[in-house]
C-alpha positions in Angstrom: -14.6 30.3 55.1 -17.4 27.8 54.8 -17.4 24.2 53.8 -18.4 24.6 50.2 -15.5 27.0 49.5 -13.1 24.5 51.0 -14.6 21.8 48.9 -14.2 23.8 45.6 -10.6 24.7 46.5 -9.8 21.1 47.2 -11.3 19.7 44.0 -10.0 22.4 41.6 -6.4 21.0 41.5 -7.8 17.5 41.2 -9.7 18.5 38.0 -6.6 20.0 36.5 -4.6 16.9 37.3 -7.3 14.7 35.7 -7.3 16.8 32.5 -3.5 16.6 32.4 -3.5 12.8 32.9 -6.2 12.5 30.2 -3.9 14.5 27.8 -0.9 12.3 28.6 -3.0 9.2 27.7 -4.3 10.7 24.5 -1.0 11.8 23.1 0.6 8.3 22.9 -2.7 6.9 21.5 -2.7 9.6 18.8 1.0 8.8 18.0 0.1 5.1 17.7 -2.7 5.8 15.2 -0.4 8.0 13.1 2.3 5.3 13.2 -0.1 2.5 12.1 -1.4 4.7 9.3 2.0 5.6 7.8 3.7 2.2 8.4 0.9 -0.3 7.9 -2.3 1.1 6.3 -0.9 3.4 3.7 1.7 0.9 2.2 -0.9 -1.8 2.1 -3.3 0.4 0.1 -0.4 1.2 -2.3 0.4 -2.5 -2.8 -3.3 -3.3 -3.4 -3.5 -0.5 -6.0 -0.4 -1.7 -7.8 -1.7 -5.3 -7.8 -5.1 -4.2 -9.2 -3.4 -2.2 -11.9 -1.2 -5.2 -12.8 -4.3 -7.5 -13.0 -6.2 -5.0 -15.1 -3.2 -4.6 -17.6 -2.7 -8.3 -18.3 -2.5 -8.9 -22.1 -2.3 -11.8 -24.4 1.3 -13.3 -24.6 2.2 -12.1 -21.1 4.1 -14.6 -18.9 2.4 -14.9 -15.6 2.9 -16.7 -12.3 -0.2 -17.9 -10.3 -0.5 -18.0 -6.5 0.0 -21.8 -6.8 3.3 -21.3 -8.6 2.1 -22.3 -12.1 4.0 -20.4 -14.8 2.3 -19.9 -18.1 1.7 -17.6 -21.1 -1.7 -15.8 -21.4 -3.7 -17.1 -24.4 -6.9 -15.2 -23.8 -8.3 -12.7 -21.3 -11.9 -12.5 -20.4 -13.8 -10.4 -17.8 -12.8 -12.3 -14.7 -10.9 -15.3 -16.1 -7.6 -15.8 -17.9 -6.7 -18.8 -20.1 -3.0 -19.7 -19.7 -0.8 -22.1 -21.6 1.8 -24.1 -19.6 4.6 -26.4 -20.5 5.9 -27.7 -23.8 2.8 -29.9 -24.3 0.7 -26.6 -24.4 -1.7 -27.6 -21.7 -4.3 -24.8 -21.2 -5.6 -23.9 -17.8 -8.5 -21.4 -17.1 -7.9 -19.5 -13.9 -9.4 -16.5 -12.1 -7.7 -13.2 -12.7 -7.3 -12.7 -9.0 -5.2 -16.0 -8.9 -2.4 -14.3 -10.7 0.4 -13.3 -8.4 3.0 -11.8 -10.8 3.3 -10.6 -14.4 6.8 -11.3 -15.7 6.4 -9.4 -18.9 7.6 -5.8 -19.0 5.4 -3.5 -21.1 6.5 -0.3 -22.8 4.3 1.8 -20.5 6.0 0.3 -17.4 9.4 0.9 -18.9 8.6 4.5 -19.6 7.3 5.0 -16.1 10.5 3.5 -14.6 12.7 5.7 -16.8 10.8 8.9 -15.7 11.2 7.8 -12.1 15.0 7.4 -12.6 15.3 10.8 -14.3 13.4 12.6 -11.6 15.5 10.8 -8.9 18.8 11.9 -10.7 17.6 15.5 -11.0 16.9 15.5 -7.2 20.4 14.3 -6.5 22.1 17.0 -8.5 23.0 20.2 -6.7 21.6 23.4 -8.1 24.0 25.9 -9.7 25.2 28.9 -7.8 25.4 32.0 -9.9 
């Protein structure tokens, strides 16, 4: 047996160990990526989509709350601004559409959507009939 054969035999288990240790490092890293996607990134995208839908569906006479806490009723809606009326003295304020934090008015489309979610949830809870 010569020196090169001994060297290859000595390094072969070392290479297998390195591949194994590399795999044990990648598995937790992959699990962390999956965790962050399902618990942080995906819910944030869903919230952003719901917020954008709410901002796009603002109509005249909706009661809205701004990020600054101002509550008012929408008087007119333009491309990127909204004119709201606040208080009993009917003060009008023009704000950016993105400054609206919440729409307190419930529309028919939203009510129908909520009802269909309730019905589908009830149907899932019922056991199927055995014949």
